[in-house]
C-alpha positions as CSV (number, residue, x, y, z in Angstrom):
1,M,-17.6,-22.7,17.9
2,K,-19.1,-23.4,14.4
3,W,-16.4,-25.1,12.3
4,N,-18.1,-23.8,9.0
5,L,-16.1,-23.5,5.8
6,P,-14.9,-19.8,6.2
7,N,-13.4,-20.7,9.6
8,Q,-11.6,-24.0,7.5
9,L,-10.4,-21.4,5.3
10,T,-8.9,-18.9,7.9
11,M,-7.3,-21.9,9.6
12,L,-5.9,-23.1,6.3
13,R,-4.1,-19.9,6.3
14,V,-2.1,-20.3,9.6
15,A,-1.4,-23.7,8.3
16,L,0.2,-22.0,4.9
17,V,2.1,-19.6,7.5
18,P,5.1,-21.8,8.2
19,V,4.9,-23.3,4.3
20,F,5.5,-19.8,3.3
21,M,8.4,-19.4,6.1
22,V,9.9,-22.1,4.7
23,F,10.6,-20.8,0.6
24,A,10.8,-17.2,2.4
25,A,14.1,-18.3,4.1
26,A,15.3,-20.3,0.5
27,S,14.8,-17.5,-1.4
28,H,18.0,-15.3,0.3
29,Y,17.0,-11.9,-1.8
30,G,20.0,-9.8,-2.7
31,R,22.5,-12.7,-1.9
32,E,24.6,-14.5,-4.2
33,D,22.7,-17.7,-3.7
34,F,19.2,-16.4,-4.7
35,S,17.1,-18.2,-5.8
36,P,13.9,-16.8,-8.2
37,L,12.3,-20.5,-8.0
38,W,11.9,-20.5,-3.8
39,S,10.8,-16.4,-4.7
40,C,7.9,-17.2,-6.6
41,V,7.0,-20.4,-4.5
42,A,6.9,-18.2,-1.3
43,G,4.7,-15.7,-3.3
44,A,2.4,-18.1,-4.5
45,V,1.6,-20.1,-1.1
46,F,1.5,-16.3,0.4
47,A,-1.1,-15.1,-2.8
48,I,-3.2,-18.4,-1.9
49,A,-3.3,-17.7,1.8
50,S,-4.4,-13.7,0.9
51,L,-7.0,-15.2,-0.8
52,T,-8.0,-17.3,1.6
53,D,-8.2,-13.8,3.8
54,F,-10.9,-12.8,1.0
55,L,-12.9,-15.8,0.5
56,D,-13.6,-16.4,4.3
57,G,-15.0,-13.0,4.8
58,Y,-17.1,-13.1,1.7
59,L,-18.3,-16.6,2.8
60,A,-19.1,-15.7,6.2
61,R,-21.5,-12.7,4.9
62,K,-22.6,-13.9,1.9
63,H,-24.2,-17.5,3.6
64,N,-24.4,-15.7,7.5
65,L,-21.8,-17.7,8.7
66,V,-20.3,-14.8,10.7
67,T,-18.8,-16.5,13.9
68,D,-17.3,-15.1,17.1
69,F,-14.5,-17.2,16.4
70,G,-14.1,-16.0,12.8
71,K,-14.0,-12.3,14.0
72,F,-11.2,-13.1,16.6
73,A,-8.9,-15.7,14.5
74,D,-9.7,-14.2,11.0
75,P,-7.2,-10.7,11.9
76,L,-4.8,-13.3,14.0
77,A,-4.7,-15.5,11.1
78,D,-3.9,-12.2,9.0
79,K,-1.2,-10.6,11.4
80,M,0.7,-14.3,11.5
81,L,0.5,-14.4,7.6
82,T,1.7,-10.5,7.4
83,T,4.0,-10.5,10.0
84,A,6.0,-13.3,9.3
85,A,6.6,-12.2,5.8
86,L,7.5,-8.3,6.7
87,I,10.3,-10.3,9.1
88,Y,11.7,-12.0,6.3
89,M,11.9,-8.3,4.5
90,A,13.1,-6.9,7.5
91,V,16.3,-9.9,7.0
92,D,16.2,-9.2,3.5
93,G,16.7,-5.6,3.9
94,V,14.3,-4.2,2.0
95,C,11.5,-3.2,4.9
96,S,13.5,-0.8,7.9
97,P,13.1,-2.6,11.2
98,V,11.0,0.5,11.9
99,V,8.3,-0.2,9.2
100,L,8.6,-3.7,11.7
101,A,8.0,-2.3,14.7
102,V,5.5,-0.1,13.6
103,V,3.7,-2.9,12.4
104,L,3.8,-5.1,15.5
105,F,3.5,-2.2,17.9
106,R,-0.1,-1.5,16.4
107,E,-1.0,-5.6,16.4
108,F,-0.2,-5.5,19.9
109,A,-2.3,-2.2,20.7
110,V,-5.0,-4.0,19.0
111,A,-4.8,-7.1,20.4
112,G,-4.8,-5.7,23.8
113,I,-8.3,-3.9,23.1
114,R,-9.9,-6.8,22.0
115,M,-8.5,-9.0,25.0
116,L,-9.8,-6.3,27.3
117,A,-13.3,-5.9,24.9
118,A,-13.9,-10.4,25.5
119,A,-12.8,-9.7,29.1
120,G,-16.4,-7.8,29.1
121,Q,-17.9,-10.4,26.7
122,K,-17.5,-8.3,23.9
123,V,-15.6,-9.5,20.3
124,I,-14.6,-6.5,18.2
125,A,-14.5,-7.0,14.6
126,A,-11.3,-5.4,12.2
127,N,-12.6,-2.4,10.6
128,M,-12.7,-0.9,7.3
129,W,-9.0,0.8,7.9
130,G,-8.3,-2.3,9.7
131,K,-8.7,-3.9,6.2
132,V,-6.9,-1.2,3.8
133,K,-4.1,-1.9,6.2
134,T,-4.1,-5.7,5.2
135,V,-4.6,-5.4,1.6
136,L,-2.2,-3.3,1.4
137,Q,0.4,-5.2,3.8
138,M,-0.4,-8.3,1.4
139,L,0.0,-6.3,-1.9
140,T,3.1,-5.0,-0.6
141,I,4.5,-8.6,-0.2
142,L,3.2,-10.4,-3.1
143,F,5.2,-7.4,-5.1
144,Y,8.3,-7.8,-3.5
145,Y,8.3,-11.6,-3.9
146,F,6.9,-12.0,-7.2
147,A,9.3,-8.9,-8.2
148,A,11.9,-10.5,-6.7
149,A,11.7,-13.5,-8.8
150,L,10.4,-12.2,-11.8
151,S,13.6,-9.4,-12.1
152,G,16.2,-11.6,-10.9
153,P,19.8,-10.3,-9.1
154,T,19.6,-8.0,-12.6
155,H,17.4,-5.4,-11.1
156,E,17.7,-6.0,-7.0
157,M,18.0,-2.4,-6.7
158,A,14.8,-1.4,-8.2
159,V,13.2,-4.1,-6.7
160,S,14.9,-3.1,-3.6
161,M,13.6,0.5,-3.5
162,A,10.4,-0.2,-4.6
163,A,9.3,-2.4,-2.0
164,Q,11.1,0.0,0.7
165,V,8.6,3.0,-0.5
166,L,5.8,0.4,-0.3
167,C,6.7,-0.3,3.5
168,W,6.9,2.4,5.0
169,A,3.6,3.3,2.7
170,V,2.3,0.5,5.0
171,A,3.6,2.2,8.1
172,A,1.9,5.4,7.5
173,V,-1.5,3.3,7.1
174,T,-0.8,1.3,10.3
175,V,-0.6,4.1,12.2
176,V,-3.9,5.5,10.8
177,S,-5.6,2.3,11.0
178,G,-4.3,1.8,14.9
179,V,-5.4,5.5,16.0
180,I,-9.0,4.9,14.2
181,Y,-9.2,1.6,15.6
182,I,-8.4,2.8,19.6
183,K,-10.5,6.0,19.3
184,D,-13.1,3.8,18.0
185,N,-13.2,1.3,20.5
186,V,-12.3,3.0,23.5
187,D,-15.9,2.3,24.8
188,A,-15.7,-1.2,24.9
189,I,-12.4,-1.1,26.8
190,K,-14.3,0.9,29.7
191,G,-15.4,-0.2,32.9
């Protein structure tokens, strides 16, 4: 494995997941002990981690540093980051457990396909629809944490409703991206 800058950025994203979780857990949106500061810090950590997602892919393509490790670890890091955030949003009551289940089912299905392909010595990179899904998830999460921090408890209902609508949009794009991913990669797992 090449330990190049894009792969280091991917691993930084993984390392930022527990940092994000600490602040997301401390924010308590929708409760009496809500902390706009911790919500803002959670959003900032998430934003930095999301930026590494853009940078690692950009640098890998621009400088021809694409590796099999990066093809595997980059989407895994994305899943770790976004799933952790969606779990906290579900705990806060703004992301339906159904949305969370749809996201997790898609991720398990894609992981299964990748494992089967890897058994046949094939590495499947993320496709455009998976990237659209990830960007929408990241934008939804960023909206939630920053809107909560900026509006505080005075506009809790509006922030919660907007976040719920965005979460359902995430679920729809997740289903579409999952179906396309499975359809496009059935041949990679046959045999």
